[in-house]
C-alpha positions as CSV (number, residue, x, y, z in Angstrom):
1,X,25.0,0.3,-35.6
2,X,22.5,1.8,-38.1
3,X,24.1,4.1,-40.9
4,X,24.6,7.6,-39.8
5,X,22.2,9.2,-41.9
6,X,19.7,7.1,-41.1
7,X,20.4,7.3,-37.4
8,X,20.3,11.5,-37.2
9,X,17.0,11.2,-39.1
10,X,15.2,9.3,-36.1
11,X,16.8,11.2,-33.5
12,X,14.6,12.9,-31.1
13,X,15.2,16.7,-30.4
14,X,15.9,15.4,-26.6
15,X,18.3,13.3,-27.9
16,X,19.9,15.7,-30.2
17,X,20.4,18.4,-27.7
18,X,22.4,16.2,-25.1
19,X,24.5,15.4,-28.1
20,X,25.4,18.6,-29.2
21,X,25.6,19.8,-25.5
22,X,28.0,17.5,-24.0
23,X,31.4,15.5,-24.4
24,X,33.0,12.3,-23.7
25,X,34.2,13.3,-20.4
26,X,30.9,14.6,-18.9
27,X,29.1,12.6,-16.6
28,X,25.5,13.0,-17.2
29,X,22.5,12.5,-14.7
30,X,18.8,13.7,-15.1
31,X,19.4,16.2,-12.4
32,X,22.0,17.9,-14.5
33,X,20.0,17.9,-18.1
34,X,16.9,19.2,-15.8
35,X,19.5,22.1,-14.7
36,X,21.5,22.6,-17.9
37,X,18.8,21.9,-20.6
38,X,15.6,22.9,-18.8
39,X,14.5,19.0,-19.0
40,X,11.7,17.4,-16.9
41,X,12.7,14.6,-15.2
42,X,10.8,12.1,-17.5
43,X,12.2,13.9,-20.5
44,X,15.6,13.3,-19.2
45,X,15.0,9.5,-18.4
46,X,13.8,9.1,-22.2
47,X,16.4,10.7,-23.7
48,X,18.9,8.2,-21.7
49,X,16.8,5.5,-22.6
50,X,16.6,6.1,-26.4
51,X,20.7,6.9,-26.4
52,X,21.4,4.0,-24.7
53,X,19.1,1.9,-27.2
54,X,21.3,3.3,-29.8
55,X,24.3,2.5,-28.5
56,X,25.4,6.3,-28.2
57,X,25.3,6.2,-24.2
58,X,26.1,4.0,-21.5
59,X,25.6,3.1,-17.8
60,X,28.6,3.8,-15.4
61,X,27.1,4.0,-12.1
62,X,24.1,3.5,-9.9
63,X,24.2,5.4,-6.5
64,X,21.0,4.6,-4.2
65,X,19.6,7.3,-1.7
66,X,17.1,7.3,0.9
67,X,15.1,10.3,1.9
68,X,13.0,10.7,5.0
69,X,10.3,13.5,3.9
70,X,7.7,15.7,6.6
71,X,4.6,14.1,5.8
72,X,1.6,16.9,7.0
73,X,1.1,14.8,10.3
74,X,4.8,15.4,10.7
75,X,4.1,19.1,10.3
76,X,1.3,18.7,12.8
77,X,3.7,17.3,15.1
78,X,5.9,19.9,14.6
79,X,3.4,22.9,15.7
80,X,1.5,20.7,18.6
81,X,4.0,18.2,19.6
82,X,3.8,14.5,19.2
83,X,1.1,12.3,20.9
84,X,3.5,11.0,23.5
85,X,4.7,14.4,24.4
86,X,1.3,15.8,24.3
87,X,-0.2,12.9,26.9
88,X,2.7,13.1,29.0
89,X,2.4,16.8,29.3
90,X,-1.3,16.4,30.0
91,X,-1.0,13.9,32.7
92,X,1.8,16.0,34.5
93,X,-0.6,18.6,34.3
94,X,-3.7,17.1,35.1
95,X,-3.1,13.9,37.0
96,X,-4.6,10.2,36.1
97,X,-7.4,10.1,33.4
98,X,-8.7,7.1,31.3
99,X,-7.8,6.7,27.5
100,X,-10.9,7.9,26.2
101,X,-10.6,10.9,28.6
102,X,-7.4,11.6,27.4
103,X,-8.3,11.5,23.6
104,X,-11.3,13.7,24.1
105,X,-9.0,16.5,26.0
106,X,-6.3,16.5,23.5
107,X,-8.5,15.8,20.3
108,X,-6.5,13.0,19.4
109,X,-7.8,9.8,18.0
110,X,-8.5,6.8,20.2
111,X,-6.4,4.4,18.4
112,X,-3.4,6.9,18.7
113,X,-3.8,7.4,22.3
114,X,-3.8,3.3,22.4
115,X,-0.8,3.3,20.3
116,X,1.3,5.8,22.3
117,X,0.4,4.5,25.8
118,X,1.7,1.0,24.6
119,X,4.6,2.0,23.8
120,X,5.1,4.3,26.8
121,X,3.8,1.6,29.3
122,X,6.1,-0.7,27.9
123,X,9.3,1.9,29.0
124,X,7.7,2.3,32.1
125,X,6.6,6.0,31.5
126,X,3.1,5.5,31.9
127,X,1.0,3.1,34.0
128,X,-2.9,2.1,34.2
129,X,-4.5,1.0,37.7
130,X,-7.4,-1.1,38.6
131,X,-9.8,1.7,37.3
132,X,-8.2,1.9,34.1
133,X,-7.0,5.4,34.8
134,X,-3.5,6.1,33.2
135,X,-0.8,8.0,35.4
136,X,2.8,9.2,34.6
137,X,5.2,7.5,36.7
138,X,7.7,10.0,37.0
139,X,10.5,7.8,35.3
140,X,12.7,9.9,33.1
141,X,11.6,10.2,29.4
142,X,13.5,7.6,26.8
143,X,16.3,9.6,24.5
144,X,13.9,8.7,21.6
145,X,11.3,11.1,22.4
146,X,14.1,14.0,22.0
147,X,15.6,12.6,19.2
148,X,12.2,12.4,17.6
149,X,11.5,16.1,18.5
150,X,15.1,17.1,16.8
151,X,14.4,15.0,13.6
152,X,11.2,16.8,12.8
153,X,12.7,20.3,13.7
154,X,15.6,19.2,11.3
155,X,13.1,18.5,8.6
156,X,11.1,21.8,9.3
157,X,14.4,23.6,8.9
158,X,15.7,21.7,5.7
159,X,15.2,22.4,1.9
160,X,11.7,20.8,0.8
161,X,11.4,19.3,4.4
162,X,13.5,16.1,3.7
163,X,16.3,14.4,5.5
164,X,18.9,12.5,3.7
165,X,19.6,9.0,5.5
166,X,23.5,9.8,5.1
167,X,23.2,12.9,7.1
168,X,21.7,11.2,10.1
169,X,23.6,9.4,12.9
170,X,23.0,5.7,13.9
171,X,20.7,6.8,16.8
172,X,18.8,9.3,14.6
173,X,18.3,6.2,11.9
174,X,17.0,4.1,14.9
175,X,14.3,6.4,16.1
176,X,13.6,7.1,12.4
177,X,12.8,3.5,11.7
178,X,9.8,3.9,13.9
179,X,8.6,7.5,12.5
180,X,8.4,6.2,8.7
181,X,6.5,4.2,6.1
182,X,7.3,3.4,2.6
183,X,4.1,3.5,1.1
184,X,0.5,5.7,1.3
185,X,-0.1,8.5,3.5
186,X,0.2,6.9,6.9
187,X,-0.1,9.0,10.1
188,X,3.5,8.5,10.8
189,X,5.9,12.0,11.1
190,X,7.7,10.7,8.0
191,X,7.4,9.4,4.4
192,X,10.2,7.1,3.3
193,X,11.2,8.0,-0.5
194,X,13.8,5.9,-2.2
195,X,15.7,7.0,-5.1
196,X,18.5,5.8,-7.4
197,X,20.8,8.2,-9.2
198,X,22.1,6.9,-12.7
199,X,25.0,8.1,-14.2
200,X,26.0,7.9,-17.8
201,X,28.5,8.8,-20.2
202,X,28.7,9.3,-24.1
203,X,30.3,6.5,-25.9
204,X,33.1,6.7,-28.6
205,X,30.8,6.6,-31.5
206,X,29.0,9.9,-30.4
207,X,31.4,12.2,-32.4
208,X,30.6,10.9,-35.7
209,X,27.0,11.4,-34.6
210,X,27.6,15.0,-33.9
211,X,29.5,15.8,-37.0
212,X,27.0,14.5,-39.2
213,X,24.0,16.6,-36.9
214,X,26.1,19.5,-37.4
215,X,27.0,19.1,-41.2
216,X,23.1,18.6,-41.6
217,X,22.3,21.6,-39.5
218,X,20.0,19.6,-36.8
219,X,20.0,21.8,-33.8
220,X,17.4,20.0,-31.7
221,X,15.0,22.9,-32.0
222,X,13.2,21.6,-35.0
223,X,9.3,21.7,-35.2
224,X,7.7,18.4,-34.6
225,X,4.0,19.1,-34.6
226,X,2.1,21.5,-36.6
227,X,-0.1,23.2,-34.0
228,X,-3.1,25.9,-34.6
229,X,-1.2,28.4,-32.8
230,X,1.9,27.8,-35.6
231,X,-0.5,28.4,-38.4
232,X,-2.5,31.3,-36.7
233,X,0.8,33.4,-36.0
234,X,3.0,32.1,-39.5
235,X,5.8,31.0,-37.2
236,X,5.7,27.7,-39.2
237,X,7.5,29.7,-41.9
238,X,10.4,30.7,-39.6
239,X,11.2,27.2,-38.4
240,X,12.7,23.7,-39.4
241,X,10.6,20.9,-39.4
242,X,11.8,17.4,-38.1
243,X,11.7,14.7,-40.7
244,X,9.3,11.4,-40.9
245,X,10.2,8.2,-41.6
246,X,7.3,6.7,-43.4
247,X,9.4,3.5,-43.9
248,X,8.7,2.3,-39.8
249,X,6.7,-0.8,-40.1
250,X,3.6,-0.5,-38.0
251,X,3.1,-2.2,-34.6
252,X,2.0,-6.1,-34.3
253,X,-1.5,-6.1,-33.8
254,X,-2.6,-9.4,-31.5
255,X,-6.2,-10.3,-31.0
256,X,-7.0,-10.0,-27.3
257,X,-7.2,-13.1,-24.9
258,X,-8.5,-13.4,-21.7
259,X,-5.4,-13.4,-19.0
260,X,-4.3,-16.3,-16.8
261,X,-4.9,-14.7,-13.7
262,X,-8.3,-13.5,-14.6
263,X,-9.0,-17.3,-15.7
264,X,-7.9,-18.4,-12.4
265,X,-10.1,-15.8,-10.2
266,X,-13.3,-17.3,-12.6
267,X,-12.2,-20.9,-12.0
268,X,-12.1,-20.1,-7.9
269,X,-15.8,-18.5,-8.4
270,X,-16.7,-21.6,-10.3
271,X,-15.6,-24.2,-7.9
272,X,-17.0,-22.5,-4.7
273,X,-20.8,-22.1,-6.4
274,X,-20.5,-25.7,-7.7
275,X,-20.0,-26.6,-3.7
276,X,-23.4,-24.6,-3.0
277,X,-21.6,-20.7,-1.9
278,X,-23.5,-17.9,-3.0
279,X,-21.1,-14.9,-3.9
280,X,-21.4,-11.5,-2.0
281,X,-19.8,-8.2,-3.0
282,X,-19.5,-4.6,-1.8
283,X,-17.8,-1.1,-2.3
284,X,-14.0,-0.2,-2.4
285,X,-14.8,2.8,-0.3
286,X,-15.8,1.4,3.3
287,X,-16.4,3.4,6.6
288,X,-14.6,2.5,9.9
289,X,-17.3,1.1,11.1
290,X,-18.0,-1.8,9.0
291,X,-14.0,-2.5,8.0
292,X,-13.3,-2.3,11.8
293,X,-15.7,-1.6,14.4
294,X,-18.4,-4.4,13.5
295,X,-15.3,-6.8,13.8
296,X,-14.8,-6.0,17.3
297,X,-11.4,-4.2,16.6
298,X,-11.4,-1.5,19.3
299,X,-11.0,2.1,18.0
300,X,-8.1,3.1,20.7
301,X,-6.2,-0.2,20.7
302,X,-3.0,-0.9,18.8
303,X,-4.4,-4.0,17.2
304,X,-6.1,-1.3,15.0
305,X,-2.4,-1.0,13.4
306,X,-3.2,-4.6,12.0
307,X,-4.5,-3.0,9.1
308,X,-3.0,0.0,7.8
309,X,-5.6,2.3,5.6
310,X,-5.7,4.6,2.8
311,X,-8.1,7.4,4.1
312,X,-10.5,9.3,1.4
313,X,-9.7,12.9,1.0
314,X,-13.2,14.1,-0.1
315,X,-15.8,13.3,1.2
316,X,-14.1,12.2,4.8
317,X,-17.0,10.6,6.5
318,X,-20.3,8.9,5.7
319,X,-23.5,10.7,6.5
320,X,-24.8,7.9,8.5
321,X,-24.5,4.3,9.6
322,X,-27.4,1.7,9.8
323,X,-29.4,0.9,12.4
324,X,-29.6,-0.7,14.8
325,X,-26.5,-2.0,13.9
326,X,-24.3,1.1,14.9
327,X,-25.9,1.2,18.2
328,X,-25.5,-2.7,18.8
329,X,-21.9,-2.6,17.8
330,X,-21.3,0.8,20.0
331,X,-22.9,-1.5,23.0
332,X,-20.7,-4.2,22.3
333,X,-17.5,-2.1,22.5
334,X,-18.8,0.1,25.6
335,X,-19.9,-3.1,27.6
336,X,-20.5,-6.1,25.5
337,X,-24.0,-5.4,24.8
338,X,-26.1,-8.6,24.5
339,X,-22.7,-10.9,23.5
340,X,-22.1,-12.0,27.2
341,X,-18.6,-10.1,26.9
342,X,-17.7,-7.3,29.2
343,X,-16.5,-5.3,26.0
344,X,-13.8,-3.1,25.6
345,X,-15.0,-0.5,28.3
346,X,-14.7,2.7,26.7
347,X,-16.8,5.3,25.1
348,X,-17.6,4.6,21.6
349,X,-16.7,7.2,19.0
350,X,-19.6,7.7,16.6
351,X,-17.6,10.4,14.6
352,X,-14.7,8.2,14.2
353,X,-16.7,5.1,12.8
354,X,-18.3,7.1,9.8
355,X,-14.7,8.0,8.7
356,X,-14.5,6.8,5.2
357,X,-11.2,4.6,3.9
358,X,-10.1,2.2,1.1
359,X,-11.3,-1.5,2.1
360,X,-8.4,-2.8,4.0
361,X,-9.7,-6.5,4.3
362,X,-12.2,-9.0,2.9
363,X,-13.9,-9.6,5.9
364,X,-15.7,-6.3,5.6
365,X,-17.9,-8.1,3.4
366,X,-18.6,-11.0,5.8
367,X,-19.5,-8.2,8.3
368,X,-22.2,-6.7,6.0
369,X,-23.4,-10.3,5.1
370,X,-24.0,-11.6,8.7
371,X,-27.4,-9.6,9.2
372,X,-29.1,-10.6,6.1
373,X,-27.7,-14.2,5.7
374,X,-29.7,-17.4,5.7
375,X,-29.2,-20.0,8.5
376,X,-27.6,-22.5,7.5
377,X,-25.9,-20.7,4.7
378,X,-22.2,-20.4,2.6
379,X,-21.2,-17.3,1.4
380,X,-17.7,-16.0,-0.5
381,X,-16.6,-12.9,-2.5
382,X,-13.3,-12.0,-4.0
383,X,-12.4,-8.6,-2.7
384,X,-9.9,-6.3,-3.8
385,X,-8.2,-5.0,-0.6
386,X,-6.1,-1.7,0.1
387,X,-3.3,-2.0,2.4
388,X,-0.1,0.3,2.2
389,X,2.8,-1.9,2.6
390,X,6.3,-3.0,1.5
391,X,5.7,-4.4,-2.0
392,X,7.9,-7.8,-2.5
393,X,7.6,-11.3,-3.9
394,X,4.7,-12.1,-1.4
395,X,3.5,-8.5,-0.5
396,X,1.4,-5.7,-2.6
397,X,-0.1,-2.6,-1.6
398,X,-3.5,-3.7,-3.3
399,X,-4.3,-7.5,-3.7
400,X,-7.6,-9.8,-3.8
401,X,-8.6,-11.7,-0.8
402,X,-11.6,-14.8,-1.3
403,X,-13.4,-14.0,1.9
404,X,-16.1,-16.5,3.2
405,X,-18.3,-17.3,5.9
406,X,-20.1,-20.6,6.8
407,X,-23.4,-20.3,9.4
408,X,-24.9,-23.1,11.1
409,X,-25.8,-25.0,14.4
410,X,-23.6,-27.9,13.5
411,X,-20.2,-26.3,12.0
412,X,-17.4,-26.2,14.1
413,X,-13.1,-26.1,14.0
414,X,-12.9,-29.4,12.0
415,X,-15.1,-28.1,9.4
416,X,-13.2,-24.8,8.8
417,X,-10.1,-27.0,9.0
418,X,-11.8,-29.2,5.9
419,X,-12.4,-25.8,4.1
420,X,-8.7,-24.4,4.4
421,X,-7.3,-27.7,3.2
422,X,-9.6,-27.3,0.1
423,X,-8.1,-24.0,-0.7
424,X,-4.4,-24.9,-0.2
425,X,-4.5,-28.2,-2.1
426,X,-7.2,-28.2,-4.7
427,X,-7.3,-24.5,-5.6
428,X,-3.5,-23.4,-5.1
429,X,-2.0,-26.7,-6.1
430,X,0.2,-27.2,-2.7
431,X,1.5,-30.7,-1.6
432,X,2.8,-29.5,1.9
433,X,0.3,-27.6,4.3
434,X,0.5,-26.6,8.1
435,X,-2.1,-24.8,10.4
436,X,-0.6,-22.1,12.9
437,X,-2.2,-20.4,15.9
438,X,-3.2,-16.9,14.7
439,X,-4.7,-13.9,16.6
440,X,-7.6,-11.5,14.9
441,X,-9.6,-9.6,17.1
442,X,-12.7,-10.8,15.6
443,X,-11.8,-14.5,15.9
444,X,-11.6,-17.1,18.7
445,X,-10.1,-19.5,17.9
446,X,-7.8,-18.0,15.1
447,X,-5.9,-20.3,12.8
448,X,-3.2,-19.0,10.0
449,X,-2.8,-21.7,7.0
450,X,0.3,-21.7,5.7
451,X,1.7,-23.7,2.2
452,X,5.3,-24.4,1.0
453,X,6.4,-23.0,-2.3
454,X,9.1,-24.6,-4.3
455,X,11.1,-21.4,-4.7
456,X,9.8,-19.0,-1.9
457,X,9.2,-21.7,1.0
458,X,6.8,-21.2,3.5
459,X,4.3,-18.4,3.6
460,X,0.8,-17.8,5.1
461,X,-1.9,-18.1,2.6
462,X,-4.4,-16.3,4.9
463,X,-6.4,-16.1,8.1
464,X,-9.2,-17.6,9.7
465,X,-11.2,-18.7,12.7
466,X,-14.7,-18.5,14.4
467,X,-16.5,-15.0,14.7
468,X,-16.6,-14.2,18.3
469,X,-20.2,-13.6,19.9
470,X,-19.2,-9.8,20.0
471,X,-19.3,-9.9,16.2
472,X,-22.6,-12.0,15.5
473,X,-24.8,-11.1,18.2
474,X,-24.5,-7.5,17.2
475,X,-25.6,-8.2,13.6
476,X,-28.7,-10.5,15.1
477,X,-26.7,-13.8,14.4
478,X,-27.0,-16.6,17.2
479,X,-25.2,-19.8,15.6
480,X,-21.6,-20.2,15.1
481,X,-20.1,-18.6,12.0
482,X,-16.7,-19.9,10.3
483,X,-14.7,-17.1,8.5
484,X,-11.8,-16.9,6.5
485,X,-9.8,-14.3,4.3
486,X,-7.5,-16.1,1.8
487,X,-4.8,-14.4,-0.3
488,X,-6.0,-15.3,-3.8
489,X,-2.9,-13.9,-5.4
490,X,-0.8,-16.0,-3.3
491,X,-2.8,-19.3,-4.3
492,X,-2.1,-18.0,-8.0
493,X,1.6,-18.4,-7.3
494,X,1.2,-21.8,-6.9
495,X,-1.5,-22.7,-9.0
496,X,-0.1,-20.6,-12.2
497,X,3.6,-21.8,-11.3
498,X,5.2,-18.1,-10.7
499,X,7.6,-17.2,-8.1
500,X,6.5,-13.1,-7.6
501,X,3.4,-11.6,-6.9
502,X,4.2,-8.9,-9.4
503,X,4.3,-11.1,-12.5
504,X,0.7,-11.2,-11.8
505,X,0.4,-8.0,-13.2
506,X,3.4,-7.6,-15.5
507,X,3.7,-5.0,-18.0
508,X,5.0,-7.5,-20.6
509,X,2.4,-8.6,-22.3
510,X,4.2,-11.4,-24.4
511,X,5.3,-12.8,-20.9
512,X,1.9,-12.9,-19.8
513,X,0.7,-14.7,-23.1
514,X,3.3,-17.5,-22.7
515,X,2.0,-18.4,-19.1
516,X,0.1,-21.7,-18.9
517,X,-2.4,-22.0,-16.0
518,X,-2.0,-25.4,-14.4
519,X,-5.6,-25.8,-13.2
């Protein structure tokens, strides 16, 4: 350890106050410092980090905590009841109705009514007849509904509207799993918050430092910055100033260079352009229309939950949707329009379709491009997408996709498989590739391409298929259209020799500099 005199000169007041306040037997947490020293959480963590680096503090324990915080949506459920409770009550009082009629009567969005119906029909609580009218079967309600109501009430009555996982029974935890999400402001009653309490103790060397601080008259209240208010009031004369170490070497300055991941993205663009593709792009903020409706994703159906989206707080809705595409898509949803399909057979919601969200999938770029594309034609885009998800080695809450479409009379499934293999082998550098049948509301057939990573094993690279007529004809396109959305971040895992997506956005600049791309 550095000599004591030099050490105390370099102590920050946040560290000094901790050293002078506590002893060897004290167990320190950020909560304790916030309460007893008036620190903010960030200040407490800074003090712990600095003291640990000087070997004056040692970590002795880590205790994980999981909390479930009531969301604004949960508070609305506490006041009005959940969608399931309201739907059951409405059907008991008013008899059978269609899903859109229920949504309109209760002022609940179509997709939420659809999701609630899906869950309740599986449990035999609700049923739908040949006329697509929903009725209550009379079957006793499942216990999870009463447990859900109980959990919401508990949260309303608890401090800060939070419930700790240790206070809940196994039954309550099982129900809570379906009521909460970790990321984003989802329309779920609860939001999961994970915290960790780290406990520290001062080390044996701390006594020498405290003696030196007292001998030097250092209190931790020294002035560290001369401000205009101190000068104007004259209070600077009454205080003691912190010392400054002019011998500290300056930070190393390193010339900038291109990040390997940026180089990889540029290489993908170069390869696709060399194959005759034209690049398209679009805004990060989109409407529900282009993000889902134009892709034949029904507004009420549980399939909409495939893409959990971030909503825009202000403004909440776009002023208008371009015509004739709004009318064409609405007709396709209502009765199939000119697509030859029966559609989804519901009343299209023109208010919902204008809602603004963060783009959740790259396919929205293809939806925009269809009505202005050349035939034959090949297009691609690299789109940053946003979808709240559990972050791990192969998932991020915001990520890049390379999205593409190929239009022409003679394109077919074999053509699509050829493009998918090109992405997997030539761009990602995978040696083992397989194709898996998939489901997407806007393509038929639908295919997922999977590759094998040497460390992570098999994972999905992306989805693809041939656009359904309900998508293409509403945009005035009458030829087959191949479409794919490939996770370009995942391709980079293979191409850059990484084992975790988070490494692509590492804060460790030195580690980033050492990466060598394989392309």
